[in-house]
N, C-alpha and C positions, 0 to 999 in steps of 0.2 A: 607308234601311230595305231589308230584303230580304223578299220575299214568297215563301212556299213553299206549294204546293198538294199535298195528299196525294191522289193520284189513286185510291188504294185505298179511301179513305173517301168521296170525292165521289160524290153521287147525282144530280148534274145538275139540282138545283133551280133554278139560274140566278139566285139572289138576289144573288150577287156582281156579275154582269154588269148586273143591273138597278140596283144601288146605285152602282156605280162603273164605268160603261160605258167610261170613258176608260182603264181599266187592265185590266179583265177581259172575257173573251168566253167562248164555249163552243166546244169543238172538234167535229169531225165526229161524235163519239160522244155529244155533249151534255154532256161534262164540262167543268169550269172550266179555263180556260187564261188565261195572261197575254198581252196584246197585245205584239207585237214592240217592243222598246225600252222597255217599261214594267215591266221586272223589278224596278225599285226603287220603283215606285209613282208615279214622275214628280211627286211632291209633291202628289198628289191627296188632299185631306183626307177623302174618303169611303172610303179604303182600310180604315181601322180599323172603320168602320161595316159594310163588306162582311164583314170577319172576324166581327163580332158577329152578323150576321144569317144566317150560314151555318148551316143546320139541323143539320149533322153535325160542325161544327168542323174542316172539311178545310183551312182556310186559316190560316196562321201568319205573323205579321210579327215580324221580329227586327231588332235594330240591326245596322248594317253591321260 
């Protein structure tokens, strides 16, 4: 899978980092970011839940 974060839409709610902390973090500006080496989600089953709980729909998951 491929994970894309729309930095223009992200409001820094942090729900992604709370839901899938093994994949998402927040950058110095408080916006969503992927942990290094986790750009493909690393098989974490909570990635799709993180997409679902994002209040502004800033995260997209697509097939490789």
